[in-house]
C-alpha positions, 0 to 999 in steps of 0.5 A, spaced: 934 963 746 932 965 752 938 967 757 939 962 763 938 965 770 943 962 775 939 962 782 942 959 789 937 956 793 938 953 800 935 947 803 936 949 810 936 943 815 935 941 822 937 935 826 930 932 825 930 932 818 926 938 817 927 944 812 925 951 811 921 953 806 918 960 805 911 963 801 912 968 796 909 975 797 903 978 793 908 982 789 912 977 786 911 972 780 907 966 783 905 969 789 903 965 794 907 959 792 912 956 797 919 955 795 926 954 798 930 961 800 935 964 796 936 968 790 939 970 783 947 969 782 949 976 781 955 978 776 962 976 779 959 971 784 959 964 785 953 960 787 955 959 794 957 966 795 950 968 792 947 963 797 950 966 803 949 973 801 941 972 799 940 968 806 943 974 810 939 979 806 932 975 806 933 971 813 938 975 817 942 969 818 950 968 817 951 961 814 956 957 817 956 951 812 953 950 805 954 943 802 953 943 794 947 938 793 943 938 786 943 943 780 936 943 776 934 947 770 927 949 769 923 953 764 918 958 767 913 963 763 918 969 765 925 965 766 929 960 764 933 958 771 939 954 773 937 952 780 944 951 784 941 947 791 945 947 797 944 944 804 945 949 809 945 945 816 949 950 820 948 957 821 949 963 826 943 968 828 936 968 829 932 967 823 928 974 821 924 973 815 924 980 810 921 978 804 916 972 804 909 972 806 910 966 811 916 961 813 914 954 815 919 948 817 917 942 813 918 934 813 918 932 805 914 926 807 909 930 810 908 936 807 902 940 809 904 947 805 902 948 798 903 949 792 910 949 791 914 952 785 913 947 779 921 946 779 921 943 786 917 937 785 924 933 784 927 936 790 922 934 794 922 927 792 930 927 793 929 930 800 925 923 801 931 919 800 935 917 806 942 919 807 945 912 809 944 906 804 946 899 807 947 893 802 945 886 804 951 880 805 946 874 807 950 870 802 957 871 806 954 872 813 948 867 813 941 869 812 939 869 819 945 873 821 943 878 816 936 879 818 938 879 825 943 885 823 937 888 819 932 888 825 938 892 829 939 897 824 932 898 823 931 899 830 937 904 830 934 908 824 936 905 818 931 907 812 934 905 806 936 898 804 939 895 798 937 887 797 943 885 793 944 877 793 947 874 787 950 869 791 944 866 793 940 861 789 934 864 786 929 860 791 933 863 797 934 870 794 926 870 793 925 868 800 930 872 803 927 878 800 920 877 802 923 877 809 927 883 808 921 887 805 916 885 811 921 888 816 922 894 812 915 895 811 914 895 818 919 900 819 917 905 814 924 904 810 925 903 803 927 897 800 930 896 793 932 889 790 938 889 786 938 888 778 931 884 778 925 888 776 921 882 775 922 880 782 921 887 785 915 888 781 912 881 784 914 882 791 912 889 791 919 892 793 919 900 793 924 899 787 930 896 784 937 898 784 941 897 777 948 895 776 952 899 771 951 894 765 944 894 766 944 902 766 947 902 759 942 897 756 936 902 758 932 907 754 927 908 759 926 908 766 923 902 769 916 903 772 917 903 780 917 908 785 925 908 786 930 907 781 937 908 782 944 905 779 951 904 780 956 908 776 963 909 776 964 915 770 961 922 769 958 919 763 954 913 767 952 919 772 949 923 766 945 917 763 942 916 770 940 923 770 937 923 763 933 917 764 930 920 770 933 916 775 932 917 783 939 917 785 946 914 783 951 910 787 958 912 785 965 909 788 969 907 790 971 913 794 976 909 798 980 902 797 975 896 799 975 889 801 970 888 795 974 890 790 981 891 792 983 891 784 980 898 783 983 904 784 980 909 789 977 915 787 978 920 793 974 925 795 976 931 790 975 926 784 968 924 787 966 932 788 968 933 780 964 927 777 958 929 781 958 937 780 952 940 777 948 934 777 940 934 777 940 927 781 942 925 788 949 921 789 951 917 794 958 915 795 960 908 796 967 904 797 971 904 804 966 908 807 962 908 814 956 911 816 960 916 820 963 919 813 956 922 812 958 929 813 965 929 809 961 926 803 956 931 803 961 937 804 964 934 797 957 934 794 954 927 796 947 926 798 949 920 803 953 914 803 952 907 802 956 901 804 956 893 806 960 891 812 961 897 816 953 899 815 951 892 819 956 893 825 952 895 831 
């Protein structure tokens, strides 16, 4: 069995959502391919320590924040690598490249450099997933009110919506979903329908969000662009990853009005459950959009919620 090489990789981000990639030099494996900066974890180092060292050596930058994100394995012809990805949103110093043929700031949806290293395909899709998900509550607040709040949220930058309306009669739920989809398409946002693959397919939704009970029944991934699932345990998260889902929700991190009977996980337990997973996980439960950075610091891709995500 080939030895696994651990590698730390940095998704260096700017406030506009762009990230830095480097083109591999001519004297390396995969010359001319683009990659996320980073390097091998040396003996006695943690992946985070290796990341900080490598970015200083490669880019002359002092890392101020490095948030754990995804961990993925890939088998190349020359190595079996375990890639520890971190988001690096803050650093000190002007970037000076020392190892790459070129550097480029890119947006995941409009990449104009190629080819990327083979291990990076799922990473680029994960970077297309917005960091805040708002979950609808039309049955509770009224369809007209929900659509008005959706319009406001989309105008303010919301780009990920879960249509979850078990309390609406089927005809009303379908009409409501059509109205939401018309708005999200116009805004360039992703809209997912909860627990109804047939309805999502028929209406041309971007994907479906599966409750945990539905996740447990699956053997294969539904054939839609975006598939996510609600999870409560590490086993459920690993099932979502094994099926190749695009994201998971995990909660409740804090006490919630929706499920007051459930004990809150807290951030430390959340971080423990999502550690070293290959798919993005959004934190859920008693959170607001302002909890995003706290969530990222504990390994989350982003945050999701109902009530607080529709407030002006």
